[in-house]
C-alpha positions as CSV (number, residue, x, y, z in Angstrom):
1,X,107.0,32.8,93.6
2,X,107.6,31.6,90.0
3,X,110.5,29.9,88.4
4,X,111.7,30.1,84.8
5,X,114.4,28.5,82.7
6,X,116.4,29.9,79.8
7,X,118.8,28.5,77.3
8,X,120.9,30.0,74.5
9,X,123.8,28.8,72.3
10,X,125.9,30.5,69.7
11,X,128.8,29.6,67.5
12,X,132.1,31.5,67.9
13,X,132.7,34.3,65.4
14,X,136.3,35.7,65.3
15,X,135.1,39.0,63.8
16,X,133.3,39.9,67.0
17,X,134.2,40.6,70.6
18,X,133.2,38.1,73.2
19,X,130.6,39.5,75.6
20,X,129.1,37.4,78.4
21,X,126.9,38.8,81.1
22,X,127.6,42.3,79.9
23,X,131.3,41.9,80.3
24,X,133.8,41.9,77.4
25,X,136.2,39.0,77.6
26,X,139.5,39.8,75.8
27,X,141.5,37.7,73.5
28,X,138.8,35.3,72.5
29,X,136.4,35.0,69.5
30,X,133.0,36.5,70.1
31,X,129.6,34.9,69.4
32,X,127.6,35.0,66.2
33,X,124.1,36.4,66.6
34,X,121.7,39.1,65.5
35,X,122.4,41.2,68.6
36,X,125.8,41.3,70.3
37,X,125.5,37.6,70.9
38,X,125.7,37.7,74.7
39,X,124.3,34.3,75.4
40,X,124.3,34.8,79.2
41,X,122.0,37.8,78.9
42,X,119.8,35.9,76.4
43,X,119.4,32.9,78.6
44,X,118.7,35.1,81.7
45,X,116.2,37.2,79.7
46,X,114.3,34.0,78.6
47,X,114.3,32.6,82.2
48,X,112.8,35.9,83.5
49,X,110.2,36.2,80.8
50,X,109.3,32.5,81.1
51,X,108.9,32.8,84.9
52,X,106.4,35.7,84.3
53,X,104.6,33.9,81.4
54,X,105.6,37.0,79.3
55,X,106.8,35.3,76.1
56,X,110.5,34.9,75.2
57,X,113.4,37.0,73.9
58,X,112.4,36.4,70.3
59,X,108.8,37.6,70.9
60,X,110.0,40.9,72.4
61,X,113.2,41.4,70.3
62,X,112.6,39.5,67.0
63,X,115.8,38.9,65.0
64,X,113.8,39.6,61.9
65,X,113.7,43.3,62.9
66,X,116.8,45.3,61.9
67,X,116.5,47.6,64.9
68,X,117.8,44.7,67.1
69,X,120.9,44.1,64.9
70,X,123.9,44.5,67.0
71,X,121.8,45.4,70.1
72,X,123.4,45.5,73.5
73,X,122.0,42.4,75.2
74,X,122.4,43.9,78.7
75,X,119.8,46.5,77.5
76,X,117.5,43.8,76.3
77,X,117.8,42.2,79.7
78,X,117.0,45.6,81.4
79,X,113.9,45.8,79.2
80,X,112.8,42.3,80.4
81,X,113.2,43.4,84.0
82,X,111.0,46.5,83.2
83,X,108.4,44.1,81.8
84,X,108.4,42.1,85.0
85,X,108.1,45.2,87.2
86,X,105.3,46.5,85.0
87,X,103.5,43.2,85.9
88,X,104.4,43.6,89.6
89,X,107.2,41.0,89.7
90,X,110.7,41.4,91.0
91,X,113.8,39.2,90.6
92,X,114.7,37.1,93.6
93,X,117.8,35.4,92.2
94,X,119.3,33.9,89.0
95,X,121.6,30.9,88.5
96,X,123.6,30.7,85.3
97,X,125.8,27.9,83.9
98,X,128.1,28.7,80.9
99,X,129.1,25.5,79.0
100,X,132.3,25.8,77.0
101,X,135.8,24.5,76.6
102,X,137.2,28.0,76.3
103,X,137.4,30.6,77.5
104,X,137.7,29.9,81.2
105,X,135.1,32.2,82.7
106,X,136.4,32.2,86.3
107,X,138.3,35.4,86.0
108,X,135.2,37.3,84.9
109,X,132.6,35.7,87.1
110,X,132.6,38.5,89.7
111,X,132.3,41.2,87.1
112,X,129.4,39.4,85.5
113,X,127.6,38.9,88.8
114,X,128.0,42.7,89.5
115,X,126.9,43.7,86.1
116,X,123.9,41.3,86.0
117,X,122.9,42.2,89.6
118,X,122.8,45.9,88.7
119,X,120.5,45.3,85.8
120,X,118.4,42.8,87.7
121,X,118.1,45.2,90.6
122,X,119.5,42.7,93.1
123,X,122.8,42.4,94.8
124,X,125.6,40.2,93.3
125,X,124.9,37.6,96.1
126,X,121.7,36.9,94.3
127,X,123.4,36.1,91.0
128,X,125.3,32.9,90.4
129,X,127.5,32.4,87.3
130,X,129.6,29.3,86.9
131,X,131.4,27.6,84.1
132,X,131.4,23.9,83.0
133,X,133.2,22.2,80.2
134,X,131.4,19.8,77.9
135,X,134.2,17.3,78.4
136,X,135.2,17.7,74.7
137,X,131.9,16.2,73.6
138,X,129.9,17.5,70.6
139,X,130.2,20.9,68.9
140,X,130.7,22.7,72.2
141,X,133.4,20.2,73.2
142,X,135.1,20.8,69.8
143,X,135.4,24.5,70.7
144,X,132.9,25.7,68.0
145,X,130.8,27.7,70.4
146,X,129.1,27.7,73.8
147,X,125.8,27.3,75.5
148,X,124.2,28.8,78.6
149,X,121.5,27.6,80.9
150,X,119.8,30.0,83.3
151,X,117.2,29.6,86.1
152,X,115.4,32.6,87.5
153,X,113.2,33.0,90.6
154,X,110.8,35.9,90.7
155,X,108.2,37.0,93.2
156,X,105.3,39.5,93.4
157,X,106.3,43.0,94.6
């Protein structure tokens, strides 16, 4: 078994929809980024790739390449899972913490767990998503954006 960690953060961008864990959250500013800005998928992708010693999201999907502009991050995550499977690894479970003042992610946690579980090829019981505030500290606490921490456990197939 191998463990990897992932982290991502983005500032809010009111011109974009907010997508977290492959789920669109209505009535809230989205996230700035080269792709669709889905920080949950980005952090999980990095955790998986790190666990497999297979680089990071930037090495596989460089923001310097126009073909990744506006990319669906759930598809980038799906590609990371394919990379793991090519190397004879499978996902055991992932644990995700979204750090933000707003939005409250509780109403969308189950949908995120379902969506991520499908892409990770595990049941939603093997995907944890939870929210935490930053207690109004720093740029996250000021409501300028959010950050995501992810931990992934993988094993040989």
